Structure formats: C-alpha cells, structure tokens
C-alpha positions in Angstrom: 2.0 6.5 1.2 3.8 8.4 4.0 7.2 9.9 3.6 9.5 7.9 5.8 12.7 9.4 7.2 13.9 6.8 9.8 17.0 5.7 7.9 18.3 9.2 7.1 18.0 10.5 10.6 21.3 11.3 12.4 19.8 12.7 15.5 16.7 14.6 16.5 15.0 16.6 19.2 11.3 16.9 20.1 9.9 19.5 22.4 6.3 19.4 23.7 6.8 21.4 26.9 4.3 23.9 25.6 0.7 22.7 25.5 -0.7 22.5 22.0 2.7 22.9 20.3 5.3 20.3 19.2 8.6 21.5 17.9 11.0 19.1 16.2 14.5 19.3 14.9 15.9 16.6 12.7 19.5 16.3 11.4 19.6 14.0 8.3 22.2 12.5 6.0 22.6 14.5 2.8 21.1 17.7 4.2 23.3 20.7 5.2 20.5 22.2 7.3 18.3 20.5 9.9 14.6 20.0 9.2 12.6 22.0 11.7 8.9 21.4 12.4 6.3 23.5 14.2 3.2 21.4 14.7 -0.1 22.1 16.3 -1.3 19.5 18.8 0.4 17.3 21.4 2.2 14.0 21.8 0.8 11.0 23.6 1.0 10.9 27.4 4.4 9.3 27.6 6.0 12.2 25.7 3.6 15.1 26.4 5.1 17.9 28.5 8.7 16.6 27.9 11.7 17.1 25.7 12.9 14.0 23.9 16.2 13.5 22.1 17.1 10.5 19.9 20.2 9.3 18.0 20.4 6.9 15.1 23.4 4.5 15.6 23.5 3.7 11.9 22.3 6.5 9.7 22.3 6.1 5.9 21.0 8.0 2.9 17.4 7.8 2.0 17.2 8.7 -1.7 13.4 8.4 -1.9 12.9 11.4 0.5 12.0 14.7 -1.1 14.2 17.9 -1.0 12.7 19.1 2.3 12.3 22.8 3.0 14.2 23.7 6.2 11.0 24.7 8.1 7.7 22.9 8.0 4.4 23.7 9.6 1.6 21.3 10.1 -0.4 19.3 12.6 0.9 16.6 14.9 -0.1 13.0 14.3 0.5 10.1 16.6 3.7 10.9 18.6 4.9 8.3 21.2 8.1 6.6 22.3 6.4 3.5 23.7 4.8 1.9 20.7 5.5 -1.8 20.8 6.9 -3.4 17.7 8.3 -6.9 17.0 11.9 -6.8 15.6 14.3 -9.4 14.4 17.2 -10.2 16.6 19.5 -11.3 13.8 21.4 -9.3 11.2 19.4 -7.9 8.2 21.1 -10.2 5.7 20.0 -13.3 7.7 16.3 -12.4 8.0 16.2 -11.3 4.4 17.6 -14.7 3.3 15.1 -16.5 5.6 12.3 -14.5 3.9 13.5 -15.6 0.4 13.8 -19.2 1.7 10.2 -19.0 3.0 11.2 -19.7 6.6 10.8 -16.2 8.0 8.6 -17.6 10.9 11.7 -19.4 12.3 13.7 -16.1 12.7 13.9 -15.1 16.4 12.2 -11.8 17.3 11.6 -9.6 20.4 9.3 -6.8 21.4 10.8 -3.3 21.7 9.6 0.2 22.3 9.6 2.2 19.1 9.7 6.0 18.4 6.7 6.9 16.3 6.8 10.5 15.2 4.0 11.4 12.7 2.9 14.7 11.3 0.7 16.1 8.5 2.1 18.8 6.3 0.3 20.9 3.7 3.3 20.7 1.4 4.3 17.0 1.8 1.2 15.2 3.3 1.8 12.5 5.9 5.3 12.2 7.1 6.7 9.6 9.5 9.8 8.8 11.6 9.5 5.3 13.0 12.3 3.1 14.5 13.0 0.8 17.4 16.8 1.3 16.9 17.1 4.9 18.1 18.8 5.7 21.4 16.2 7.8 23.2 16.3 10.1 26.2 13.2 11.7 27.7 13.3 14.6 30.2 10.9 15.1 33.1 7.5 16.4 32.2 6.7 20.1 32.7 3.0 19.3 32.5 0.9 16.1 32.5 -1.7 14.9 30.0 -4.7 12.9 31.5 -6.4 10.0 29.8 -9.3 12.2 28.4 -6.8 14.7 26.8 -4.9 11.8 25.2 -8.1 10.3 23.8 -9.1 13.7 22.4 -5.6 14.1 20.8 -5.8 10.6 19.3 -9.2 11.3 17.9 -7.9 14.5 16.3 -5.0 12.5 14.8 -7.5 10.1 13.3 -9.5 13.0 11.8 -6.2 14.3 10.3 -5.5 10.8 8.9 -9.0 10.6 7.4 -8.5 14.0 5.7 -5.2 12.9 4.4 -6.6 9.7 2.9 -9.6 11.6 1.5 -7.1 13.6 -0.5 -5.5 10.4 -1.9 -8.9 8.9 -2.8 -10.0 12.3 -4.2 -13.4 12.0 -2.6 -15.2 14.6 -0.5 -17.0 13.7 2.7 -20.4 14.2 1.0 -19.7 12.0 -2.0 -22.2 9.1 -2.5 -20.9 5.7 -3.5 -22.3 4.3 -6.8 -24.5 1.2 -6.4 -22.6 -1.6 -8.3 -26.0 -2.9 -9.5 -26.5 0.4 -11.5 -23.3 -0.1 -13.5 -23.7 -1.5 -17.0 -20.3 -3.0 -17.6 -20.9 -3.8 -21.2 -21.6 -0.1 -22.0 -18.3 1.1 -20.4 -15.7 2.3 -22.8 -12.0 1.8 -22.4 -11.7 5.4 -21.2 -14.5 4.9 -18.7 -12.9 1.8 -17.3 -9.5 3.6 -17.1 -11.1 6.2 -14.9 -12.6 3.5 -12.7 -9.2 1.7 -12.5 -7.5 5.0 -11.5 -10.1 5.5 -8.8 -9.5 1.9 -7.7 -5.7 2.5 -7.6 -6.2 5.5 -5.4 -8.6 3.6 -3.1 -6.1 0.7 -2.8 -3.2 3.1 -2.0 -5.2 4.8 0.8 -6.4 1.4 2.2 -2.8 0.1 2.2 -1.7 3.1 4.2 -4.6 2.7 6.6 -3.8 -1.0 7.0 -0.1 -0.2 7.6 -0.9 2.1 10.5 -4.0 0.4 12.0 -3.5 -3.2 10.9 -3.1 -4.5 14.4 -5.2 -4.1 17.6 -8.6 -5.0 18.9 -10.4 -2.1 17.2 -8.4 -2.0 14.0 -11.4 -2.6 11.8 -13.3 0.3 13.2 -10.3 2.6 12.9 -9.6 1.6 9.3 -13.3 2.1 8.4 -13.3 5.6 10.0 -10.1 7.0 8.4 -11.2 5.5 5.0 -14.5 7.4 5.3 -16.5 4.1 5.3 -19.1 5.4 7.8 -21.7 2.9 6.6 -19.3 0.0 7.6 -19.0 1.5 11.1 -22.8 1.7 11.3 -23.2 -1.9 10.2 -20.6 -3.1 12.7 -22.4 -1.3 15.5 -25.8 -2.8 14.4 -24.2 -6.3 14.2 -22.7 -5.9 17.7 -26.0 -4.8 19.2 -28.0 -7.3 17.2 -30.0 -4.7 15.4 -31.6 -5.6 12.1 -32.9 -3.4 9.4 -36.3 -1.6 9.7 -38.7 0.1 7.3 -37.3 3.5 8.4 -33.8 2.6 7.1 -32.7 4.0 3.7 -32.6 1.8 0.7 -28.8 1.7 0.6 -28.6 0.2 4.1 -31.3 -2.3 3.3 -29.4 -3.4 0.2 -26.2 -3.8 2.2 -27.9 -6.0 4.8 -29.5 -8.1 2.1 -26.1 -8.6 0.4 -24.5 -9.5 3.7 -27.3 -12.0 4.4 -26.9 -13.6 1.0 -23.1 -13.9 1.4 -23.5 -15.5 4.8 -26.0 -17.9 3.4 -23.8 -18.8 0.5 -20.9 -19.4 2.9 -23.0 -21.8 4.9 -24.1 -23.7 1.8 -20.6 -23.9 0.4 -19.1 -21.5 -2.1 -18.0 -24.3 -4.4 -21.7 -24.8 -5.4 -21.8 -21.3 -6.7 -18.6 -21.4 -8.8 -19.3 -21.4 -12.6 -17.6 -23.9 -14.8 -14.4 -22.3 -16.2 -12.7 -23.4 -19.4 -9.0 -23.4 -20.3 -7.0 -20.2 -19.8 -6.7 -17.6 -22.5 -3.5 -18.1 -24.4 -2.1 -14.8 -23.2 -2.5 -15.9 -19.6 -0.7 -19.2 -20.2 2.1 -17.3 -22.0 2.5 -14.8 -19.1 2.5 -17.6 -16.5 5.1 -19.5 -18.4 7.3 -16.4 -18.6 7.1 -15.9 -14.8 8.0 -19.5 -14.1 10.9 -19.2 -16.6 12.2 -16.0 -14.9 12.2 -17.6 -11.4 13.9 -20.7 -12.8 16.6 -18.7 -14.5 17.2 -16.5 -11.4 17.6 -19.6 -9.3 20.0 -21.3 -11.7 22.0 -18.1 -12.2 22.2 -17.5 -8.4 20.7 -14.0 -8.6 17.5 -14.6 -6.6 18.9 -13.3 -3.3 20.0 -10.1 -5.0 16.4 -9.0 -5.4 14.5 -6.8 -2.9 17.4 -4.6 -1.7 15.5 -1.4 -2.8 12.2 -0.6 -4.5 14.0 1.3 -7.2 16.5 -1.5 -8.0 16.1 -2.4 -11.7 15.6 -6.1 -10.9 12.9 -5.3 -8.4 11.2 -3.0 -10.9 11.4 -5.7 -13.6 9.8 -8.3 -11.3 7.1 -6.1 -10.0 6.0 -5.1 -13.6 5.9 -8.6 -15.0 3.9 -9.8 -12.0 1.5 -7.0 -12.6 1.1 -8.1 -16.2 0.5 -11.7 -15.3 -2.0 -10.9 -12.5 -4.0 -8.4 -14.4 -4.2 -10.5 -17.5 -5.5 -13.4 -15.4 -8.1 -11.1 -13.9 -9.3 -9.6 -17.2 -9.2 -12.7 -19.4 -9.6 -15.5 -16.9 -12.9 -17.5 -17.1 -13.9 -16.3 -20.6 -15.7 -19.1 -22.3 -15.0 -20.2 -25.9 -18.1 -18.4 -27.1 -17.2 -15.2 -25.4 -13.6 -15.6 -26.5 -14.7 -15.7 -30.1 -16.3 -12.3 -30.0 -14.6 -10.9 -26.9 -17.5 -8.6 -26.6 -18.1 -9.1 -22.9 -16.4 -6.3 -20.8 -14.5 -5.2 -23.9 -13.9 -1.7 -22.4 -12.5 -3.3 -19.3 -10.1 -5.6 -21.2 -8.9 -2.7 -23.4 -8.2 -0.6 -20.3 -6.3 -3.5 -18.5 -4.3 -4.4 -21.6 -3.3 -0.8 -22.1 -1.9 -0.8 -18.6 -0.1 -4.1 -19.3 1.6 -2.5 -22.3 2.8 0.3 -20.0 4.1 -2.3 -17.5 5.9 -4.2 -20.3 7.6 -1.0 -21.3 8.7 -0.4 -17.7 10.0 -4.0 -17.5 11.9 -3.6 -20.7 13.5 -0.4 -19.4 14.5 -2.1 -16.2 16.1 -4.9 -18.3 18.1 -2.4 -20.2 19.4 -1.0 -17.0 20.3 -4.5 -15.7 22.2 -5.2 -19.0 24.5 -2.3 -18.3 24.8 -2.8 -14.5 28.2 -3.8 -13.3 26.9 -6.6 -11.1 24.7 -8.2 -13.8 26.8 -8.1 -17.0 27.4 -11.9 -16.8 23.7 -12.5 -17.1 23.3 -10.6 -20.4 22.2 -13.8 -22.3 19.4 -14.4 -19.8 18.2 -10.9 -20.1 18.1 -11.2 -23.9 15.9 -14.3 -23.5 13.6 -12.5 -21.1 13.4 -9.6 -23.5 12.4 -11.9 -26.3 9.7 -13.5 -24.2 8.4 -10.1 -23.0 8.2 -8.9 -26.6 6.1 -12.0 -27.5 3.7 -11.2 -24.7 3.5 -7.5 -25.7 2.9 -8.5 -29.3 0.0 -10.8 -28.1 -1.5 -8.0 -26.1 -1.2 -5.6 -29.1 -2.9 -8.2 -31.4 -5.8 -8.6 -28.8 -6.3 -4.9 -28.6 -6.3 -4.6 -32.4 -8.9 -7.3 -32.6 -11.1 -5.7 -30.0 -10.9 -2.2 -31.6 -11.9 -3.7 -35.0 -15.1 -5.2 -33.7 
C-alpha cells in the first residue's frame, strides 16, 4: 500500500511553475529536515503552473512512515487540490463510536475539496499526501494546461500506477495467466500451495490499492482493470458494450472466458441455489474457532473494552483481533464443506489444507504475542484474567491445528 504522510505534515509547498517539473517541500513532525521532492511531470489543471502552500492545523506523529531521505526524485502521480471527498462533520471520537455501534450511516457528512499529492519514488514506491483538513493557498498560474494536456498527464499517471502494482504482483507485462482448468489441485504439495497463496496475497494487496484509489467514479472498473494489468477484462468490457460476440478468429483464451461468462449468467438466471451442493456439519476446528470469536466479542463487551479497539493498526488489541479473525476465516475456507467420507481421509486438497493451517499457526503465534503485550499494558492490566482465558482457548485451537497437520503428514 502507499506510504501516507497526511497526519505528520506540518506545512508544505508545491511548485509547478516550470512545465514538466514539480518541486515539493514538506515539513513533518519528528523530522529535523524537510522532505524535498523533485518530480517529473505536472499537476492537474487546477494546480498546474502555480505555487501551492498548505498548513496542517493539527499535525501529529506518524510512526508507520519510513525514515525518509531528505531529497527524493521520482515521477508525479495525480496532484490536485480539488478532489471531492465526503468527510464527517462531527469529532473523530463520535464517528468512531457510531461505527462500532453500527450506525455510521446516521453520522452527518459534507463534501469538501481535498489536497491529493501523489508521487512514485524508486526508493519508496507510491507515496501520498491526502487531506481535506489542510489550509491551502494557490498562487496565480504562470502557464495554463489545456484539457488534452491534462488527459495525457492523467494517462501517464495511470501507467505509473500500473507499473507500481506490477511490482507488487511481481508479474511482468508479458506473463500469461494460468488456465484454472489446467491446475490439478490434488497433486499440489503444501509448498506449491504456499507459493500460490503468496501470489494471491500480492494480487489482493495490489487490488486493494487500486480499489482505494479508483473505487468511485463512472469508469472505475476500466481504470482498475488497466492498472491491474487485466487487459483481457478491458477487451471483454468493450466487446460487451459494443455487443460483439466471439468469432472463430479469437484465441482460445478469449473463447473460454466468454463461455464461462455465459455459463455464469445462465446459472444466475436459473438460481444459484440449485447449484449448491449439500454441505454437512462444520469441521470441529471451524466450530471451535467460531466459538472463540464469539467468546472474545462477548468478553470485550462485558468488560467495556470494545470501544478501545481500532485506534491504530499496530495496537496489540487490534493485532490480536485481526489474527484470530484470519484464523477463523481461513479455517472455514479450507475445511468448510468437507463431507464425512472426505474428512475421514482428508486427502482432497491436502496440500492446500496444510498450507492454510501453517499460516493459521503463524497467526496464532502473532495473536499470542499481542496478548502478552496486552497483559503488560498499563490500560489493560485489569483484564488479565480474560486474557488468560483467551490464551487457553487459543492454545486449544493451535493444538487442534497441529494434530490435523500431523494427521495429514502421516497419510
């Protein structure tokens, strides 16, 4: 994901008075020297040709930011001071509480202009300053950008985003996607599945970053497909819009895609419930993990610590919750729907189950580490008995996972 700097900014200056060059100076909390940027490219029309200064009325440290070098060179991404965003008009504590009470839709909002300063650095990747809270001043333009120039700059920015996400996915532009029909899942080892899962993680990370940036708008699907490198999806969208069907001259991959889309559309018309196989009771590990999650939420509510979660991603309570939810979700995906006959041998997708359960063991270790931090945390000492119970339940889940892995390895 992008490095975000909005909270740590004290003040900044942006100069695009020279065509093709954007110079930026940022003063940040915790840094003795300002961060200076020399970027190739231009801002959007509202900023192009101008100098822009901005001040953060409430700067605060941003511990997740890396130790920036004083001077960075790279390429300009999207830079504008007129991006519309919806913001809450109540204090942060109030809308956070509303979110936890599942009534966030009732919190009043308004649309504001937001500063969006994006750049791509060889050293740090994609970096972003985005806020609707800055006090902004823009000078008169020394030169003006026309619509065609802005469109060209925005397309260059999308190419930079595509290259950035390609680095995350670790896929070159010429890579060919594997046909899922050619994968023999039963022959996949634990190591093979682990490589597939890592690739899936990278793809998910890239897709989330694309969704975060282009998730709204009339042409968001096309933009996301482009920056993700899904040229075949763009082609299919264009064919669907123009009413073009496949022909004999199309390659086999395109024909298979269209056949699959037609089958899915037909299934949707007939009703997906007719296609769902009969599923027996949950695997015992799934039930145990779900019981644990429910117990944790119940304990948090009774102890009055539910509203303390979510203050920061690195908070030990947040890390604990994220990891145990990962365990529950992944166990459900790997073991859910296994019939009694399959459960007796556990031979179907054995490599996949081994790869997933190995990850679950890692997440359980992370959760236990977070619990140990909570036990010594000044604000959580009174909940030590609850944490001991959670630890005991988590040990039981981990033991069950270990037993399952041993059983699979012995087959």
